[in-house]
C-alpha positions as CSV (number, residue, x, y, z in Angstrom):
1,R,14.8,-2.1,-18.7
2,A,15.0,-3.1,-15.2
3,C,14.4,-6.9,-15.2
4,R,16.5,-8.5,-12.4
5,A,16.4,-8.4,-8.7
6,T,19.4,-9.6,-6.8
7,L,20.5,-10.2,-3.3
8,H,23.7,-8.6,-2.2
9,V,25.4,-9.4,1.1
10,V,27.0,-6.3,2.7
11,G,30.9,-6.7,2.7
12,T,31.0,-9.3,-0.2
13,A,31.9,-8.9,-3.7
14,S,29.0,-8.1,-6.2
15,Q,30.0,-11.2,-8.3
16,S,28.7,-13.2,-5.6
17,D,25.1,-11.6,-5.9
18,T,22.2,-14.0,-6.4
19,C,19.4,-13.4,-8.6
20,V,16.1,-13.8,-6.7
21,F,13.8,-13.0,-9.4
22,E,14.0,-12.2,-13.2
23,E,11.1,-10.8,-15.0
24,E,11.1,-12.4,-18.4
25,D,8.1,-10.4,-20.1
26,A,9.5,-7.4,-21.9
27,A,6.3,-5.4,-21.2
28,F,7.1,-5.4,-17.6
29,M,9.7,-3.4,-15.5
30,L,10.9,-4.4,-12.0
31,D,11.3,-2.2,-9.0
32,V,12.1,-3.1,-5.3
33,A,10.6,-1.4,-2.3
34,A,10.3,-2.1,1.6
35,T,7.1,-2.3,3.7
36,K,6.8,0.5,6.1
37,D,7.6,-1.8,9.1
38,R,10.8,-2.8,7.2
39,H,10.1,-6.4,7.7
40,W,9.4,-7.3,4.0
41,L,10.8,-6.3,0.5
42,T,8.5,-6.0,-2.3
43,I,9.5,-7.0,-5.8
44,N,7.1,-5.3,-8.2
45,S,6.6,-6.2,-11.8
46,N,4.7,-3.3,-13.4
47,A,3.4,-3.0,-17.0
48,R,1.2,-0.3,-18.5
49,S,-2.2,-1.8,-17.3
50,C,-1.3,-4.5,-14.8
51,S,1.1,-5.5,-12.0
52,E,2.4,-8.4,-10.0
53,V,4.1,-8.4,-6.6
54,R,6.5,-10.9,-4.7
55,L,7.6,-10.5,-1.1
56,I,11.0,-11.4,0.5
57,S,11.2,-11.4,4.3
58,T,14.0,-9.2,5.5
59,S,14.7,-11.8,8.3
60,R,14.8,-14.6,5.8
61,P,16.2,-13.1,2.5
62,H,17.4,-16.3,1.2
63,D,13.8,-17.9,1.1
64,P,12.2,-17.8,-2.3
65,P,10.1,-14.8,-3.1
66,R,6.4,-15.3,-2.3
67,L,3.9,-14.3,-5.0
68,V,1.0,-12.1,-3.6
69,A,-1.6,-12.4,-6.5
70,P,-0.9,-13.6,-10.1
71,R,-1.1,-10.9,-12.9
72,E,-4.3,-10.4,-14.6
73,P,-5.1,-8.2,-17.6
74,N,-6.1,-4.6,-16.6
75,V,-5.6,-5.4,-12.8
76,S,-2.8,-3.2,-11.1
77,Y,-2.1,-3.4,-7.4
78,F,0.2,-2.1,-4.7
79,V,1.0,-4.0,-1.6
80,E,1.8,-2.8,2.1
81,R,1.7,-4.7,5.4
82,L,-1.6,-4.5,7.4
83,A,-1.6,-6.0,10.8
84,D,-1.0,-9.8,10.4
85,G,-1.8,-9.8,6.6
86,W,-1.6,-7.6,3.6
87,L,-3.1,-4.5,2.3
88,L,-3.8,-4.1,-1.5
89,L,-4.3,-0.9,-3.2
90,V,-6.3,-1.9,-6.4
91,A,-6.0,0.4,-9.4
92,N,-6.1,3.5,-7.2
93,T,-9.9,3.1,-6.5
94,A,-10.2,0.3,-4.0
95,L,-8.6,-1.3,-0.9
96,A,-8.7,-5.1,-0.2
97,A,-7.0,-7.3,2.4
98,L,-5.3,-10.6,2.2
99,A,-4.6,-13.1,4.9
100,E,-0.9,-14.3,5.3
101,S,-2.2,-18.0,4.7
102,S,-3.9,-17.3,1.4
103,L,-0.9,-16.2,-0.6
104,P,-0.7,-16.4,-3.5
105,A,-4.2,-15.4,-3.9
106,G,-6.6,-14.9,-6.8
107,R,-9.0,-12.0,-6.8
108,E,-11.7,-14.4,-5.1
109,A,-9.6,-14.4,-2.0
110,W,-9.4,-10.5,-1.8
111,L,-11.3,-9.2,1.2
112,P,-12.9,-5.7,0.5
113,L,-11.9,-3.1,2.9
114,L,-12.8,-0.1,0.8
115,P,-15.1,-0.9,-2.3
116,P,-14.5,0.7,-5.7
117,D,-16.0,4.1,-5.9
118,P,-16.2,5.7,-9.6
119,S,-16.1,9.2,-8.0
120,L,-12.9,8.6,-5.8
121,V,-9.3,8.3,-6.9
122,L,-6.8,7.3,-4.1
123,D,-3.6,9.2,-4.9
124,D,-1.7,7.8,-1.9
125,V,-2.3,5.3,1.0
126,D,0.0,5.4,4.0
127,V,0.0,2.6,6.5
128,F,0.8,3.0,10.3
129,A,0.8,0.5,13.0
130,N,-2.8,1.7,14.1
131,W,-3.9,4.0,11.2
132,L,-4.5,4.2,7.5
133,V,-4.3,7.8,5.9
134,L,-6.0,8.1,2.5
135,C,-4.9,11.0,0.2
136,E,-7.9,11.1,-2.2
137,R,-9.7,13.1,-4.7
138,R,-13.5,13.5,-5.4
139,A,-14.5,15.8,-8.5
140,A,-10.8,16.9,-8.6
141,V,-10.9,18.3,-5.1
142,P,-8.1,16.6,-2.9
143,S,-8.7,15.6,0.7
144,L,-7.3,13.6,3.6
145,R,-9.1,10.8,5.4
146,A,-7.5,8.7,8.5
147,L,-9.2,5.3,9.3
148,R,-8.3,3.5,12.5
149,I,-7.2,-0.2,12.3
150,E,-9.1,-2.4,14.6
151,A,-8.8,-6.2,14.7
152,A,-11.9,-8.3,13.7
153,G,-12.7,-11.8,15.1
154,G,-14.2,-14.7,13.5
155,T,-13.8,-15.9,9.7
156,A,-14.7,-14.2,6.5
157,G,-17.8,-15.9,5.5
158,G,-18.0,-16.7,1.8
159,T,-14.3,-16.7,1.0
160,A,-12.7,-19.6,-0.9
161,S,-9.7,-19.7,1.5
162,G,-11.7,-19.4,4.8
163,A,-9.2,-16.8,6.0
164,A,-9.6,-14.8,9.1
165,A,-11.7,-11.8,8.7
166,P,-9.9,-8.6,7.5
167,P,-9.3,-5.7,10.0
168,V,-12.1,-3.1,10.5
169,L,-11.5,0.4,9.4
170,R,-13.1,3.0,11.6
171,P,-13.2,6.6,10.4
172,G,-10.9,9.0,12.5
173,P,-11.5,12.6,13.3
174,P,-12.1,14.8,10.2
175,L,-9.4,17.0,8.9
176,M,-10.7,20.5,8.2
177,L,-8.6,22.2,5.6
178,P,-8.4,25.9,5.5
179,S,-9.7,25.8,1.7
180,L,-13.0,24.4,2.9
181,G,-13.4,22.3,-0.2
182,G,-11.9,24.9,-2.7
183,P,-8.9,24.5,-4.9
184,C,-5.9,23.2,-3.1
185,A,-3.0,20.8,-3.5
186,I,-2.0,18.0,-0.9
187,R,1.1,16.1,-1.1
188,P,2.5,13.5,1.3
189,R,5.5,14.2,3.1
190,P,8.1,11.6,4.3
191,N,6.3,9.6,7.1
192,R,8.9,7.0,7.9
193,S,7.7,6.0,11.4
194,H,5.4,3.0,11.4
195,T,4.2,3.7,14.8
196,S,3.7,7.5,14.5
197,E,0.3,9.0,15.1
198,K,1.0,12.1,13.1
199,Y,0.8,12.4,9.4
200,L,2.9,15.1,7.7
201,F,1.7,16.6,4.5
202,E,2.4,19.5,2.3
203,Y,-0.6,21.9,1.7
204,S,-1.0,24.8,-0.7
205,T,-3.7,26.8,-2.4
206,P,-3.6,29.5,-5.3
207,S,-3.3,32.1,-2.4
208,R,-1.3,30.2,0.2
209,A,2.4,29.2,-0.3
210,A,3.1,25.4,0.3
211,G,3.8,24.6,3.9
212,T,4.2,21.3,5.8
213,Y,1.4,20.4,8.3
214,A,0.9,17.5,10.8
215,Y,-2.3,15.8,11.3
216,H,-2.7,14.2,14.6
217,M,-4.8,11.1,13.7
218,P,-6.4,10.4,17.2
219,T,-7.7,13.9,17.6
220,G,-7.7,15.6,14.1
C-alpha cells in the first residue's frame, strides 16, 4: 500500500528525499494532490469510511504538514482552497468551510456552506477563483450548478474558534441541459485554470453521442 509521502528536490538524488509523512495505520492509503491554485499540496489518508488530510505549502515545502481535521469514524472529507480558507466536501453530501486560523479543526469549527441533503449526491466539486461548480445528482438524475463566491464580513457567531464568517455562495445562472431532466450522463473535463469563468464538461444521452460543452458561469 502507499503509506509514505516524500519530498524530492529536482536535480538531487532520490536517496536524499525526506519523508514528510508516513501513514502507520494499515487500513489507510495515501495519495498526494495539489490544490487548483497550485499553492498547496494535500496529503490524503483514505480508508473505506473515513479520511484525514494534511497540507504542505508549495512555497514552504520543508515546513511540517498541517493537519486539516483529525480523522473520525464514518467521516470522509476532501479539501480544496477557497478564498482565504478551505473548502471541505464531506461524504459527497455537504460542503463546509474552514478558516485558515482554525487548523487543525474538529467538526465544531466546520462552517456550513451547503447543508446535508439526503436527496442530493455531490459527484464532483470544482473550485475556481470566483465560482464553485457542483456536479450533482437528485433521484439519480445528474445536473450542474454554479455558485458565485462572495466575501462575507463580520464573524461567524456561535463557532468555537470565533473565525471569520465563511464566503457566501450565490446561485449563478441556471444551466439548461438538452435532456430537460431526462436520462443523461455528465462528466467533468479537465478544468485546470483557476481563474477561468468557463466550465468544461462532457454530456451525453441515450440518443446523443458524448460531446464536450462549455458552461459560461456568469451568463449560463
